[in-house]
C-alpha positions in Angstrom: 160.4 34.7 242.9 163.6 32.7 243.5 166.3 34.2 245.7 169.6 35.1 244.1 172.5 34.0 246.3 175.8 35.5 245.2 178.6 34.9 247.6 179.6 38.1 249.5 183.2 39.1 249.2 185.3 41.4 251.3 185.1 45.1 250.6 188.3 46.5 249.2 190.0 49.9 250.0 188.2 51.4 247.0 184.9 49.9 248.3 185.4 51.6 251.7 186.0 54.9 249.9 182.8 54.4 247.9 180.9 54.0 251.2 182.6 57.1 252.5 181.6 59.0 249.3 178.0 57.8 249.7 177.9 58.9 253.4 179.1 62.3 252.3 176.5 62.3 249.5 173.7 61.6 252.1 175.1 64.3 254.3 175.0 66.8 251.4 171.5 65.7 250.3 169.8 66.3 253.6 171.6 69.6 254.2 170.9 70.8 250.7 167.2 69.8 250.9 166.6 71.6 254.2 168.5 74.7 253.0 166.6 74.8 249.7 163.2 74.3 251.3 163.9 77.4 253.5 165.3 79.3 250.6 162.2 78.6 248.4 159.9 79.6 251.3 161.8 82.9 251.4 161.8 83.5 247.7 158.1 82.6 247.1 156.5 83.6 250.4 155.9 80.0 251.1 153.0 77.9 252.2 152.3 74.2 252.5 151.9 73.9 248.7 155.3 75.5 248.0 156.9 73.1 250.5 155.1 70.2 248.7 156.1 71.4 245.3 159.8 71.8 246.2 160.0 68.5 248.1 158.0 66.7 245.4 160.4 68.0 242.7 163.3 66.9 244.8 162.2 63.3 245.2 160.9 63.1 241.6 164.2 64.3 240.2 166.2 62.1 242.5 164.2 59.2 241.2 164.8 60.1 237.6 168.5 60.5 238.4 168.5 57.0 239.9 166.8 55.7 236.8 169.5 57.3 234.6 172.0 55.4 236.8 171.2 52.1 235.0 173.5 53.2 232.2 176.5 53.3 234.6 177.3 49.7 233.7 178.7 50.9 230.4 181.2 53.2 232.0 184.9 52.4 231.5 186.0 53.9 234.8 182.9 54.2 237.1 185.2 55.2 240.0 186.3 58.3 238.2 182.7 59.2 237.3 181.9 58.9 241.0 184.6 61.5 241.7 183.0 63.9 239.2 179.6 63.2 240.9 181.2 64.2 244.3 182.6 67.4 242.9 179.3 68.4 241.4 177.4 67.5 244.6 179.8 69.8 246.4 179.5 72.9 244.3 176.0 72.8 242.9 174.1 73.6 246.2 176.1 76.8 246.6 175.2 77.8 243.0 171.6 77.0 243.6 171.3 79.4 246.6 173.1 82.1 244.6 170.9 81.7 241.5 167.6 81.6 243.4 168.4 84.8 245.2 169.8 86.5 242.1 167.1 85.5 239.6 163.9 85.7 241.8 163.3 89.4 241.1 164.6 89.1 237.5 162.2 86.4 236.4 159.2 87.5 238.5 157.7 90.8 239.6 159.3 91.9 242.9 156.9 91.6 245.8 154.2 89.9 243.8 153.0 86.4 244.6 154.2 83.6 242.3 151.7 81.1 241.0 151.7 77.4 241.3 153.0 76.7 237.7 155.8 79.2 238.1 156.8 77.8 241.5 156.7 74.3 240.1 158.8 75.2 237.1 161.3 77.3 239.1 161.8 74.5 241.6 162.2 71.9 238.8 164.8 73.9 236.8 166.8 74.9 239.9 166.9 71.5 241.6 167.3 69.5 238.4 171.1 69.5 238.1 171.8 68.6 241.7 169.1 66.0 242.1 169.9 64.2 238.8 173.6 64.0 239.8 172.8 62.8 243.3 170.3 60.2 242.3 172.7 59.0 239.6 175.5 58.8 242.1 173.5 56.4 244.4 172.9 54.0 241.5 176.5 54.2 240.4 177.7 53.5 244.0 175.4 50.4 244.1 177.0 49.2 240.9 180.6 49.7 242.3 179.9 48.0 245.6 177.9 45.3 243.9 180.9 44.3 241.8 182.9 43.8 245.0 180.5 42.5 247.6 177.5 41.2 245.6 174.0 42.0 246.6 174.9 43.1 250.2 177.1 45.8 248.7 174.0 47.7 247.4 172.5 47.3 250.9 175.6 48.8 252.4 175.2 51.9 250.1 171.7 52.4 251.5 173.0 52.1 255.1 175.9 54.6 254.3 173.5 57.0 252.7 171.2 56.8 255.7 174.0 57.4 258.2 175.2 60.4 256.2 171.6 61.7 256.3 171.4 61.3 260.1 174.6 63.3 260.6 173.6 66.1 258.1 170.0 66.4 259.4 171.0 66.5 263.1 173.9 68.9 262.5 171.8 71.2 260.4 168.6 71.2 262.5 170.1 71.2 266.0 173.4 73.1 265.6 174.3 74.9 262.4 171.0 76.7 261.7 171.3 78.6 265.0 174.7 80.1 264.1 175.2 80.2 260.3 173.5 81.4 257.2 172.5 78.9 254.5 175.5 79.7 252.3 177.9 79.1 255.2 176.0 75.9 256.2 176.4 74.5 252.7 180.1 74.9 252.8 180.3 72.0 255.3 178.9 69.3 252.9 180.9 71.0 250.1 184.2 70.5 251.8 183.3 67.0 253.0 182.3 65.9 249.5 185.4 67.5 247.9 187.6 65.7 250.5 185.9 62.4 249.6 186.3 63.2 245.9 190.0 63.8 246.4 190.5 60.5 248.2 188.5 58.6 245.6 190.4 60.3 242.8 193.8 59.2 244.2 192.5 55.7 244.6 191.2 55.6 241.1 194.4 56.9 239.7 192.9 60.2 238.6 195.3 62.7 240.1 194.0 65.5 238.0 190.5 65.1 239.5 191.9 64.8 243.0 193.8 68.1 242.4 190.7 69.7 241.1 188.8 68.7 244.2 191.5 70.1 246.4 191.6 73.4 244.5 187.9 73.8 244.7 187.9 73.1 248.5 190.5 75.8 248.9 188.5 78.2 246.8 185.3 77.5 248.7 187.0 78.1 252.1 188.7 81.2 250.8 185.5 82.7 249.5 183.7 82.0 252.8 186.5 83.7 254.7 186.9 86.7 252.5 183.5 87.5 251.1 180.0 88.0 252.6 178.2 85.9 250.1 175.0 85.7 252.1 174.9 89.4 252.7 175.5 90.3 249.0 173.0 87.8 247.6 170.3 88.7 250.2 170.7 92.4 249.3 169.8 91.5 245.7 166.4 90.2 247.0 165.6 93.5 248.7 166.8 96.4 246.5 166.1 99.8 247.8 166.0 98.6 251.4 168.8 98.6 253.9 169.2 95.2 255.6 170.1 95.9 259.2 169.9 92.4 260.5 170.1 88.9 259.1 169.6 85.8 261.2 168.7 82.1 260.8 166.6 80.5 263.5 165.3 77.0 263.7 162.0 78.3 262.4 163.2 80.2 259.3 165.4 83.0 257.9 164.7 86.3 259.6 165.5 89.7 258.1 165.1 93.2 259.5 165.0 95.9 256.8 164.9 99.7 257.1 163.6 102.2 254.6 162.9 105.9 255.3 162.8 105.1 259.0 160.4 102.2 258.8 161.6 98.8 260.1 160.1 95.6 258.5 160.5 92.2 260.0 160.4 89.4 257.4 160.5 85.7 258.1 160.8 83.2 255.2 159.9 86.0 252.8 156.6 86.7 254.6 156.3 90.2 256.4 155.7 89.7 260.1 155.4 93.3 261.2 156.3 96.8 260.4 156.8 99.9 262.5 154.1 101.7 260.6 151.4 99.0 260.5 149.1 100.9 262.7 146.0 99.4 261.1 146.7 95.8 262.0 148.0 96.6 265.5 144.9 98.6 266.4 142.5 96.1 264.8 144.1 93.1 266.5 143.7 94.8 269.9 140.6 97.0 269.9 138.0 94.8 268.3 138.6 92.3 271.2 139.3 94.8 274.0 136.2 96.9 273.2 134.2 93.8 274.2 135.9 93.6 277.6 137.5 97.0 278.4 137.7 96.1 282.1 139.9 93.1 281.3 142.8 92.7 283.7 144.7 89.6 282.3 145.3 89.3 278.6 147.1 86.5 276.7 148.7 87.5 273.4 149.9 84.6 271.1 152.3 86.1 268.6 152.6 89.6 267.2 153.9 91.3 270.4 156.9 93.0 268.8 154.7 94.8 266.3 153.3 97.0 269.1 150.3 94.9 269.9 151.4 94.2 273.4 152.1 97.9 274.0 148.7 98.9 272.5 147.0 96.6 275.1 148.3 98.8 277.8 145.9 101.6 276.8 143.4 99.6 278.8 143.3 98.9 282.5 145.2 95.6 282.1 147.5 94.5 284.9 149.2 91.7 283.0 149.9 90.9 279.4 151.4 87.4 278.8 153.0 87.5 275.3 153.9 84.1 273.9 156.4 83.9 271.0 157.8 80.7 269.6 160.9 82.0 267.8 163.6 83.4 270.2 165.3 85.2 267.3 162.1 87.3 266.7 162.3 88.3 270.4 166.0 89.1 270.3 165.8 91.3 267.2 162.5 92.8 268.4 164.2 94.0 271.6 167.1 95.3 269.6 165.2 97.3 267.0 161.8 97.9 268.6 162.7 98.0 272.3 159.6 100.2 273.2 157.3 97.4 272.1 158.1 95.2 275.1 159.6 97.7 277.6 156.7 97.9 280.1 156.9 95.7 283.3 153.3 94.5 282.8 154.3 92.7 279.6 155.6 89.2 280.4 157.4 87.5 277.5 157.2 83.7 277.3 159.3 81.9 274.7 157.4 78.7 273.9 154.9 77.2 271.6 151.6 79.1 271.9 149.3 76.0 271.4 151.2 74.2 274.1 151.1 77.2 276.5 147.3 77.5 276.1 146.8 73.8 276.8 149.0 73.8 279.9 148.0 77.2 281.3 146.6 77.4 284.8 146.0 81.2 284.4 142.5 82.4 283.5 142.5 85.2 281.0 139.8 87.8 280.3 140.9 88.1 276.7 143.0 85.8 274.4 144.3 87.4 271.2 145.8 85.0 268.6 147.9 87.2 266.3 149.5 84.6 264.0 149.8 84.3 260.2 146.9 82.6 258.3 146.7 78.8 258.3 148.9 78.3 255.3 150.7 75.3 256.8 149.7 72.4 259.1 151.7 74.0 261.9 149.8 77.3 261.7 146.5 75.5 261.2 146.8 74.2 264.8 145.6 77.6 266.0 142.3 77.4 264.1 141.0 74.0 265.0 138.0 72.8 267.1 140.5 71.3 269.6 142.4 74.6 270.0 139.2 76.6 270.5 138.2 74.2 273.2 141.5 74.6 274.9 141.3 78.4 274.6 137.8 78.3 276.2 139.3 76.5 279.2 141.9 79.2 279.6 139.4 82.0 279.5 137.6 83.4 282.6 133.8 83.2 282.5 132.6 85.5 279.7 136.1 85.9 278.3 136.8 86.7 274.7 138.9 84.9 272.1 140.0 86.9 269.0 141.8 86.0 265.8 141.9 87.1 262.2 141.5 85.1 259.0 141.6 86.4 255.4 141.3 89.8 253.8 138.0 91.2 252.7 137.6 94.1 250.2 133.8 94.3 249.6 133.7 90.9 247.8 133.6 87.4 249.4 134.9 84.9 246.9 133.7 81.2 247.2 137.1 80.2 248.5 137.1 83.0 251.2 133.6 82.1 252.1 134.5 78.5 252.7 137.4 79.5 254.9 135.3 81.8 257.0 132.5 79.3 257.3 134.9 76.5 258.4 136.3 78.8 261.1 132.9 79.9 262.3 131.6 76.3 262.5 134.7 75.2 264.3 134.2 77.9 267.0 130.5 77.1 267.7 131.1 73.8 269.7 133.0 75.8 272.3 131.4 79.3 272.2 127.8 80.3 272.3 128.4 83.7 270.6 130.6 84.4 267.6 130.9 87.9 266.0 132.6 88.3 262.6 134.0 91.7 262.0 135.0 92.8 258.4 138.0 95.1 259.1 141.2 95.3 257.0 141.2 91.6 257.8 138.3 89.5 258.9 138.3 89.2 262.7 136.5 86.5 264.7 135.4 87.3 268.3 134.1 84.4 270.3 132.7 84.3 273.9 130.1 82.7 276.1 129.2 86.3 277.2 127.7 89.1 275.1 129.5 90.5 272.1 128.9 94.1 270.8 129.1 95.4 267.3 129.2 99.1 268.2 133.0 99.2 268.5 133.3 103.0 267.9 130.9 103.9 270.7 132.5 101.6 273.2 136.0 102.9 272.4 134.8 106.5 272.7 133.2 105.7 276.1 136.4 104.3 277.4 138.4 107.3 276.1 140.9 105.1 274.2 143.0 107.1 271.7 143.6 105.5 268.3 145.2 106.6 265.0 143.3 104.6 262.5 140.2 103.2 264.3 138.2 106.4 264.6 134.4 106.5 264.1 134.6 107.3 260.4 136.9 104.3 259.8 134.7 101.9 261.8 131.5 103.2 260.3 132.9 102.4 256.8 134.3 99.0 257.8 131.3 97.8 259.9 128.6 99.1 257.5 125.4 97.1 257.3 126.2 95.6 253.8 129.6 94.4 254.9 128.3 92.8 258.1 125.6 91.2 256.0 128.3 89.8 253.7 130.0 88.2 256.7 126.7 86.6 257.9 126.1 85.2 254.4 129.7 83.9 254.2 129.7 82.0 257.5 126.4 80.4 256.6 127.8 78.6 253.6 128.5 74.8 253.9 132.0 73.9 255.1 133.7 71.2 257.1 134.9 71.5 260.7 138.6 72.2 261.0 140.1 69.6 263.3 143.6 68.7 264.4 143.7 65.4 262.5 141.4 66.7 259.7 142.9 70.1 258.9 140.6 71.2 256.2 141.1 74.9 256.8 144.7 75.0 255.5 143.4 73.1 252.4 140.8 75.8 252.0 143.4 78.4 252.5 145.6 76.8 249.7 142.6 76.8 247.4 142.0 80.5 248.2 145.6 81.3 247.5 145.6 79.3 244.2 142.4 81.1 243.1 144.4 84.3 242.8 146.3 83.0 239.7 143.5 81.3 237.6 146.0 78.9 236.1 145.5 75.2 235.4 148.2 72.6 235.1 150.9 73.5 232.6 152.1 71.4 229.7 155.2 70.3 231.6 153.1 69.1 234.6 150.7 67.2 232.3 153.7 65.5 230.6 155.2 64.5 233.9 151.9 63.2 235.2 151.5 61.2 232.0 155.0 59.7 232.3 154.4 58.9 236.0 151.1 57.2 235.1 152.9 55.0 232.5 155.5 54.1 235.1 152.9 53.2 237.7 151.1 51.0 235.2 154.3 49.1 234.5 155.3 48.9 238.1 155.4 45.4 239.6 157.1 42.9 241.8 159.8 44.0 244.2 159.9 47.5 242.8 156.2 47.9 243.7 157.0 46.8 247.3 159.6 49.6 247.6 157.2 52.1 245.9 154.6 51.3 248.5 157.0 51.5 251.4 158.4 54.8 250.0 154.9 56.2 250.0 154.3 55.0 253.6 157.7 56.4 254.7 157.0 60.0 253.7 153.3 60.1 254.2 153.4 58.5 257.6 156.4 60.6 258.7 154.3 63.7 257.8 151.4 62.2 259.9 153.7 61.6 262.9 155.3 65.1 262.6 151.8 66.7 262.5 150.7 64.5 265.4 153.7 65.6 267.4 153.0 69.3 266.7 149.4 68.9 267.7 149.9 66.9 270.8 153.3 68.3 272.1 153.6 71.7 270.5 156.0 72.9 267.9 159.1 72.5 270.0 161.8 72.7 267.4 164.5 70.6 269.1 162.1 67.8 269.7 160.8 67.9 266.1 164.5 67.6 265.0 164.9 64.6 267.3 161.8 62.9 265.7 163.3 63.4 262.2 166.7 62.1 263.4 165.0 59.1 265.0 163.3 58.4 261.7 166.6 58.5 259.7 168.4 56.4 262.4 165.6 53.8 262.1 166.2 53.6 258.4 169.9 53.0 258.9 169.3 50.5 261.7 166.7 48.5 259.8 168.9 48.4 256.7 172.0 47.4 258.6 170.1 44.5 260.3 168.6 43.3 257.0 171.9 43.6 255.3 173.6 41.1 257.6 174.4 37.7 255.9 171.5 35.4 256.7 172.2 32.4 258.9 170.8 30.1 256.3 171.8 30.8 252.7 168.5 29.6 251.5 166.5 32.0 253.6 163.2 32.9 251.9 164.0 36.5 251.2 160.8 37.1 249.2 158.7 36.0 252.1 160.7 38.1 254.6 160.2 41.1 252.2 156.4 40.4 252.1 156.1 40.1 255.8 157.9 43.4 256.2 155.3 45.0 253.9 152.5 43.4 255.9 154.1 44.8 259.1 154.2 48.3 257.6 150.5 47.9 256.7 149.7 46.8 260.2 151.8 49.7 261.7 149.9 52.2 259.5 146.5 50.8 260.5 147.5 50.9 264.2 148.7 54.4 263.8 145.2 55.4 262.6 143.8 54.0 265.9 146.5 55.0 268.3 146.9 58.7 267.5 143.3 59.6 268.5 143.9 57.7 271.8 147.1 59.7 272.4 145.0 62.8 271.7 142.8 61.9 274.7 145.9 62.0 276.9 146.8 65.5 275.7 147.6 67.0 279.1 150.8 68.0 280.9 150.9 64.8 283.0 150.8 62.6 279.9 153.2 64.7 277.7 156.2 62.5 278.4 154.1 59.4 277.5 153.0 61.0 274.3 156.5 62.0 273.2 157.8 58.5 274.0 155.0 56.8 272.1 155.5 59.0 269.0 159.3 58.3 269.2 158.7 54.6 269.2 156.1 54.7 266.5 158.6 56.7 264.3 161.5 54.3 265.0 159.5 51.1 264.3 158.1 52.6 261.0 161.6 53.6 259.9 163.2 50.3 260.8 160.5 48.4 258.8 161.0 50.6 255.8 164.8 50.6 256.0 165.0 46.8 256.2 163.2 46.4 252.8 165.8 47.9 250.5 168.7 45.4 251.2 166.3 42.5 251.0 164.9 43.8 247.7 168.5 44.1 246.4 169.2 40.6 247.4 166.3 39.5 245.3 167.0 41.7 242.3 170.8 41.8 242.2 172.2 40.7 238.8 175.6 42.2 238.9 174.6 45.4 237.1 173.4 48.8 238.1 170.0 48.3 236.5 168.6 46.4 239.4 169.7 48.9 242.0 168.6 51.8 239.7 165.1 50.3 239.3 164.7 49.9 243.1 166.0 53.3 244.0 163.7 54.9 241.4 160.7 53.1 242.8 161.6 54.1 246.3 162.1 57.8 245.4 158.9 58.0 243.3 156.8 56.4 246.1 158.3 58.9 248.5 157.5 61.7 246.0 153.8 60.8 245.8 153.6 60.3 249.6 155.2 63.7 250.3 153.2 65.8 247.8 149.8 64.1 248.2 149.9 63.7 252.0 150.9 67.3 252.8 148.9 69.2 250.2 145.9 67.1 249.5 145.3 63.8 251.4 145.6 64.9 255.0 143.1 67.8 254.7 140.8 65.8 252.3 140.6 62.3 254.0 142.2 63.1 257.3 145.1 61.5 259.2 143.2 58.2 259.6 142.5 58.1 255.9 146.2 58.6 254.9 147.2 55.9 257.4 144.7 53.4 255.9 145.7 54.3 252.3 149.4 53.6 253.2 148.2 50.3 254.9 146.3 49.2 251.8 149.2 50.0 249.4 151.7 48.0 251.6 149.2 45.1 252.0 149.1 45.0 248.2 152.9 45.2 248.1 153.2 42.2 250.4 150.9 40.1 248.3 152.9 41.0 245.1 156.1 39.8 246.8 154.4 36.5 247.8 152.6 36.0 244.5 154.4 37.4 241.5 151.5 36.7 239.2 149.4 39.2 241.3 151.9 41.9 240.4 151.2 41.4 236.7 147.4 41.6 237.5 147.9 44.9 239.4 149.9 46.3 236.5 147.2 45.3 234.0 
């Protein structure tokens, strides 16, 4: 493939405004994406699959929008069209949030789970206008800058977009989400993009568009100042309930509702606790404490504000350490349920539970893990072989570990059986005795000491007063046939759930999907067919970017998972990792976009060697993460964080450097080349995000995903060096 060598020209005032507009677009894209991910979780009681569907739709539609941008060469006044793009990018996110909250209970049964097809279709329809416009705007900006600065102009668009994403991601994750609701947060990119649209409109001689942008900015600011948009739209989601508190924390949107004296805590649409949830509180405590009623020191991971911590005080405990990750849960819990944490024996610790267990020097007689089911990779960390081993080290001799998993109502489905069997097999390497109790939820009790099934007799002997867990309740729940069902279930074949092979959250997703009994819809089949046709025709430089896009998203998910496993889910540090990745993209693109010292520099070979470097990096990642896992102690925590930071930065720089080089090869003075490359990049990222998070990591493990990304980029490098090979791959 011969290099194209157009002479770069100086960027004009309009060109600088285009770069400003692209930076504002990147700022808007990342803020809108983060806000909408959280909104969809709240609307659809989200899990990993919901995240994958929303993110996948986002990247897919951005790719389609970039593909549509190839037609921008036919525009008479592309600068004016870019102004319209900026205006739409400003106002559409606010409408998206408003429509999602308003229509969720209109289109779907309130309180009922929404199936995969409905979630996919809802995300597709709602995200389609914004993503098509934003993807189109990137291709349009490449065409505008390409006319002024040649091939490097398209590279400058990539850099500006990345810089805008850095600012938006860091501001959202580290600052705004702590103080503002989503509607208020999205006003920031709206005003920025309207300001950019006004400046661009004046430069393009479109004073009417500039005035429209100014008027819309004033309207947005006035609405934010005079109306409680978030409060009104949130109330639509919960009719019949009085919303007494709304708060955004780094971990999600938290609501406290009141109805007939009952307070409900809801995070991301999932109920956390209720003041009348006596069944769960008593089961979470008494199944475990009946085993060791003499326990003095108890560790409670999650659930303390529900009354679980207070219920533990019915025993002779001298200390309850309650670990809670989200500080907003603690603040609202103390405000609305002050009696739950009032006793001096309850010590509240605001940190990641997994990290606390690993670093704890305290020996506990009982550890109760009261967290939601493993519906995400982050929650799955509390159900792995490695966590159970860490919990065993934190227990005193003969101590008991307790957690719940799944609901059982006299029938064990194959999907539930696989979940229970995986958890049971994952416990056995660390504990000699495991007792499975079929209560309202299925509870696992694990210990190296004896475990007792006569819960009612032991509670009666201790004189512990309960509301729900009386002898009649326990006789019904722990009947011989129900206990036999549990023994049969855990005896089924299932894989071990490990940190870097998290099969349990995959089993949980399959269990969740089995409730809907729905296969792929017609729209999904058509989209898959169109994607298959695209992949069969993909070749050359576009295939290189497709492979690097796949590596970027899939390996970023791998690195984020590794960070959570090895360092705990410390939100600020996770935000830093994401910011480092975006900064690496911008830095790599900026370095590659510099004018080469030798005009005849073999750009195709450089692009190929970058692909080989990504392949090598992915292969090394498969080897280095298990080694870092061996260093997983407090002394090595700083080393692990530094290593993951550098691995993230290097990956991002390699990926970011490819786009400007690919543009240098493909630039032909039109938008078609840039559109083709952006489309390949977005679609590669789409497959990487969807497949890695929802299928590949639990199916083939972290190492398998790394090696798959390595193989794809090795193939991409070969196609860059040997164009004929690309035709062979396509065939």
